[in-house]
C-alpha positions in Angstrom: -51.1 -61.1 70.6 -47.4 -60.1 70.6 -46.8 -62.0 67.4 -49.8 -60.2 65.7 -48.3 -56.8 66.5 -44.9 -57.8 65.2 -46.4 -59.0 61.9 -48.5 -55.8 61.6 -45.4 -53.7 62.2 -43.5 -55.5 59.4 -46.4 -55.5 56.9 -47.3 -51.8 57.3 -44.3 -50.3 55.4 -44.9 -52.9 52.7 -48.5 -51.9 52.4 -47.6 -48.2 52.2 -45.0 -48.9 49.4 -47.6 -50.9 47.4 -50.1 -48.1 47.8 -47.6 -45.7 46.2 -46.8 -48.1 43.4 -50.5 -49.1 42.7 -53.2 -46.8 41.6 -56.8 -46.8 43.0 -57.8 -49.4 40.4 -54.8 -51.6 41.3 -53.0 -50.8 38.0 -49.3 -49.9 38.2 -48.5 -46.2 37.9 -46.0 -46.7 35.1 -48.7 -48.3 33.0 -50.2 -44.8 32.5 -47.0 -42.8 32.5 -43.9 -42.0 30.4 -40.3 -40.9 31.0 -38.3 -38.0 29.7 -34.7 -39.1 29.9 -31.7 -36.8 30.7 -30.1 -37.6 27.3 -33.3 -36.7 25.5 -33.5 -33.3 27.3 -29.9 -32.6 26.6 -30.2 -33.5 22.9 -33.2 -31.3 22.4 -31.4 -28.5 24.2 -28.4 -28.9 21.9 -30.5 -28.8 18.8 -32.2 -25.6 20.1 -28.9 -23.9 20.8 -27.4 -24.8 17.5 -30.4 -23.2 15.7 -30.6 -20.2 18.0 -27.1 -19.0 18.5 -26.0 -16.4 16.0 -22.7 -18.0 14.8 -21.5 -19.8 11.7 -22.9 -23.3 12.3 -19.8 -24.9 10.8 -17.7 -23.3 13.5 -20.0 -23.8 16.4 -19.5 -26.5 19.0 -22.2 -26.9 21.7 -22.4 -29.3 24.6 -25.6 -29.1 26.7 -25.8 -30.2 30.4 -29.0 -30.9 32.4 -28.2 -31.6 36.0 -31.7 -32.8 37.0 -33.2 -36.3 37.0 -35.2 -38.3 34.5 -38.8 -37.0 34.5 -41.8 -39.2 35.1 -44.8 -37.7 33.3 -48.4 -38.8 32.6 -49.3 -40.0 29.2 -49.9 -37.3 26.7 -48.3 -35.1 24.1 -45.0 -33.8 25.5 -43.4 -30.6 24.0 -40.2 -29.0 25.1 -40.2 -25.2 24.6 -36.7 -23.7 25.2 -36.0 -20.0 25.8 -32.7 -18.1 25.5 -33.2 -14.5 26.8 -30.9 -11.7 25.7 -28.2 -11.7 23.0 -28.0 -14.7 20.6 -24.3 -14.3 19.9 -23.1 -15.9 23.1 -20.0 -18.0 23.9 -18.7 -19.8 27.0 -21.2 -21.1 29.6 -24.7 -20.1 28.5 -27.7 -20.7 30.8 -31.2 -21.2 29.3 -34.6 -22.6 30.2 -36.8 -25.4 28.8 -40.5 -25.6 29.6 -42.0 -29.1 29.6 -45.5 -28.7 28.2 -48.3 -31.3 27.9 -51.3 -30.5 25.8 -50.3 -26.8 25.9 -50.0 -26.7 29.7 -46.6 -26.2 31.4 -45.7 -29.0 33.7 -42.1 -28.4 34.5 -39.4 -25.7 34.0 -36.0 -27.1 33.5 -32.7 -25.2 33.9 -29.9 -26.1 31.5 -26.6 -24.7 30.4 -24.5 -25.0 27.3 -20.8 -24.9 26.9 -20.3 -23.0 23.7 -17.1 -22.9 21.7 -16.2 -21.3 18.4 -13.5 -22.4 15.9 -11.4 -19.5 14.6 -9.0 -19.4 11.7 -5.8 -17.9 13.1 -2.1 -17.4 12.1 0.6 -18.6 14.3 4.4 -18.3 14.2 6.4 -21.4 13.1 9.4 -20.3 15.1 10.4 -17.7 17.7 11.1 -14.1 16.7 12.5 -11.0 18.3 10.7 -7.6 18.6 11.1 -5.7 15.4 11.2 -8.7 13.1 9.3 -8.1 9.8 6.9 -10.9 9.0 7.8 -12.7 5.7 6.3 -15.7 3.8 7.3 -18.8 5.7 7.2 -17.2 9.1 3.6 -18.0 9.7 1.0 -20.8 9.2 -2.8 -20.8 9.1 -4.4 -23.1 11.7 -7.7 -23.4 13.6 -8.2 -22.6 17.3 -11.3 -23.6 19.3 -12.1 -21.2 22.1 -14.8 -20.7 24.7 -14.2 -17.0 24.9 -14.5 -14.3 22.2 -11.3 -13.5 20.4 -11.6 -9.8 19.4 -8.1 -9.2 17.9 -7.6 -12.2 15.7 -6.0 -11.6 12.2 -7.9 -13.6 9.6 -6.3 -12.1 6.5 -2.7 -12.7 5.6 -2.3 -9.2 4.1 -2.8 -7.8 7.6 0.3 -9.6 8.8 2.7 -9.9 5.9 5.4 -7.2 6.0 4.2 -6.0 9.4 6.7 -5.6 12.3 6.5 -7.5 15.6 6.2 -5.1 18.6 7.4 -7.6 21.1 9.2 -10.9 21.4 7.1 -13.9 20.4 7.6 -17.6 20.9 7.1 -20.5 18.4 3.5 -21.4 18.1 2.0 -18.2 19.5 -1.1 -16.9 17.8 -0.7 -13.6 16.2 -3.2 -10.9 17.3 -3.7 -7.4 15.9 -2.0 -5.7 18.9 1.2 -7.8 18.4 2.1 -6.4 15.1 2.6 -2.9 13.6 2.2 -1.8 10.0 5.6 -0.7 8.5 5.5 2.4 6.4 6.2 1.7 2.7 8.0 5.0 2.4 9.8 7.0 5.1 10.7 10.6 5.5 14.0 11.1 3.5 13.6 8.2 1.1 14.5 8.9 -2.5 11.8 7.9 -4.9 10.6 8.4 -8.5 7.8 10.9 -9.0 5.5 9.6 -11.9 2.8 11.6 -13.6 0.6 10.0 -16.3 -1.8 11.6 -18.6 -3.1 9.5 -21.4 -0.1 8.0 -23.2 2.1 10.8 -21.8 4.4 9.7 -18.9 6.6 12.3 -17.0 9.1 11.3 -14.3 11.3 13.2 -11.9 13.5 12.4 -8.9 12.0 13.1 -5.5 12.4 12.8 -1.8 9.7 11.7 0.6 8.8 14.3 3.3 6.6 12.1 5.5 6.1 8.5 6.3 3.4 6.7 4.3 1.8 3.4 3.6 0.7 1.9 0.2 -2.0 4.1 -1.4 -1.5 6.9 1.2 -1.3 10.5 0.0 2.1 11.9 1.1 4.2 15.1 0.7 7.1 14.7 -1.7 9.8 17.1 -2.8 10.6 17.4 -6.5 14.4 17.6 -6.6 14.4 19.4 -9.9 11.9 22.2 -9.0 12.4 22.0 -5.2 8.6 22.2 -4.9 6.6 20.2 -2.3 3.8 18.3 -4.0 1.3 15.6 -3.0 1.3 12.1 -4.4 0.0 8.6 -3.9 2.4 5.9 -2.7 2.5 3.1 -5.3 5.4 1.1 -3.9 8.6 1.7 -1.9 10.2 3.5 -4.9 7.3 5.2 -6.7 4.9 8.1 -5.9 2.3 9.0 -8.5 0.8 12.5 -9.0 -2.1 13.6 -11.1 -2.0 16.6 -13.4 
């Protein structure tokens, strides 16, 4: 009798385990089921994010993470339906949902997140410079920078750097941002220039003096040294102001 109890005690867990593995008909559960692997979920999520995020696809880098387990699902047509609420121009860690649907019925709701990075074209210094240095050809180089946060002050056009003045000391390799440089006036108060007036084939010139700082194409006050009158003209270059008449 004691041996019978001992055998029953040993067989009971085994019987329970078999009951979980076998269905009512005695067929294994996995014979009528399918798996949705972690890699499959992440790959689908990545494709969804690449299509959904409002960035230039050539500059977009997405890595999707699902921290759950492989899913065991009954046989049927499985559809993943992902949702990204809110703005579509996102960067950094972005959380989103994926609904697992079978035959139109939601079976699971999965929480995923994506690490989103953007590749920017940026200019950086090829050597160190002191505050006040005027950027010249050969001082900078164009390179690419991958970032997981939004860069709001990048300079993507060389004309927005060339001839500009550094407003602080910068080290070799530093990326130039808009707040690091300052536009230098093409003409300054007191500069001697040539006043030019064109009308058809007629060209009239006179010596002048700039009476306010100005950049290229700015309208500035200039004094005609011959008539001593203050007139308005357009800055053409550092030596020329043009007026209309």
